[in-house]
N, C-alpha and C positions, 0 to 999 in steps of 0.2 A: 831563931828568927832570921829571916832573910836580909842580908846586907844590901841596902840600896846602892851602895858604892860598887859592890860586886856585880849587881845587875847592870848598872850603868857601864862599867868596864867591859862586861860581856857584850853589850851593844857595840861599844867602840871597837872592840877587837874584831868585830865582823863588819866594820866600816858603816855601821848604823849610827849616824851622828846628827840626825835632824829630828826634832820633836815638835809636835803641835797637838793641840787638843783643848779640852775644857777641864780644869782642875776638879778633882774628886776627893772626897774625904777619905776614902779607902786607899787612895793612891797618894795621899798628901806627902808622905816621906819621899817617894821617888820624884814627885812633882817638884818638891822643894830642892832636892838634890840636882835635878835637871836645871832649875832656875839658877842655882848657885854655881854650876859648873859648865854651862853651855852659853856660848855667845848669843847675843840678841838675834843675829842673823840665822842661827841654827835652832832657835826655840821661839815659836810663835804661839801665844795663847789666842785661841780662836773665839769668835763670837758665839759659835755653836759647833756641834760635832760634825754636821754636814759640811760646814765651811772648812773644818779641819781636814776632812777627807779630800776636799778640793785642793787645799794648800799642799797636802801630802802628795797628791797626784801631780801637781805642778812641779814640786821638788823632784819627784822621781823622773819626770820627763826631762828636766833640766840637767840632772846629775847622773841618772842611771843607778842611784843608790836607794836602798830601802829606808823609808822613814817610819817613825813611830807616831801613832795617833792615840792619845790617852783620853779616857772618858769614864764616866759612871755608866752602868748598864741602862739607866733611865734615858741616856742620850743615844743609845743604839738606834732607836727609831728614827732619829734625825739623820742617820747615816744611810738608811736604806736606799734612797734614790741615788745619791752619788756612788755608793758602792756598786749598785746593780746597773746603773746607766753609764758609768765611767770606768770604774776599776775592775769590773767583772771580766773573767777570762773570755767571754763571748763578745766583749766590747774592746777595751784597750789593754786589758790584762796588766794592771798595775800592781806590783807587790807592795805591801805595806804591813806593818804590825799594828794591830788594834789592841792596846792594853786597856782592859775593861775591868773596872772595879765592880764586883758582883754583890750589890745590895739585894737583900731579900732572898738570898740563897735558901732553897727549901731545907728545912730542918734547923735553921739558925734563927736566933731572936733578932728582929729588926723592926723598924717602924712600919706601921700598916701600909703607908703609901708605896713601900718597896716590894710588898708581897707578890703581887701579880707579875710585875716586871721581872722579879727574881725567878719566878716559876717558868717564864717563857724565854729567858735569855738564851739558853743553849738551843732551844727549839728554833729560835729566830736565826741564830748563826747557821744551824743545819739547813733551814729553809733557804737561806741565801747561799748555801754550799760554801761557807767559809770554814776552812779547817781551823780547829781550835785546840788549845790545851787548857786544862785547869791547873794553874801553877801549884806545884807540890809545896808542902810546908817545909820539907827538908831542903836545906840550902844547896847541897851538892846536886840533888835531883832536880831542883828548880833551875839551877844554872845550866844543867845538861838539857833540860827541856827548852830553855830559851835558845841555846845553841841550835838545837834541832829545828825549832820553828823558824829561826832566821834562815838557816840553810834551805829549808823547804820553801820559804817565801821567795828566795832568790831562784831556786830551781824551777818552781811551778809558775812563777811570776803572777801570783794572785795574793789578795789580802789573806792574812792569817791572824787569828785572835789569841791573845794571852789573857785568860780569865783569872782574875785575882780574887781570892776569897777574903771575906771580912776578917 
């Protein structure tokens, strides 16, 4: 099982220390850890996922540091406009990490309302040309993936996604 403390520490070790988003049941452990270990100035629960992308964009403009936006994949649709009209490399090219809980992943048992969104989550990221990883279940591999995606977000200065399985 992946330690949320180690994930959090991996973020901090790369100077990723700002978090915003909409809490998700699949991400409840990391969301709770962030709430317990991050100051109110560095953790903002947003009204919706699109607003979280806007908040993260403002944080990046003010600090030059990569923020994390957390959400359930059902909220990914709310991010399309701000990601494409604000953060995209053809506009302002803002790096950020999108941590997405993957409800309705094909081949997994889930509630009916998550099925279609689960089927199209990766396709939607690909259509928006957002590089992504599907977080590995092995802790060492997962932490290495997070390291790589943070480095890539800084280097390419574009949003990157970390897709988290149920």
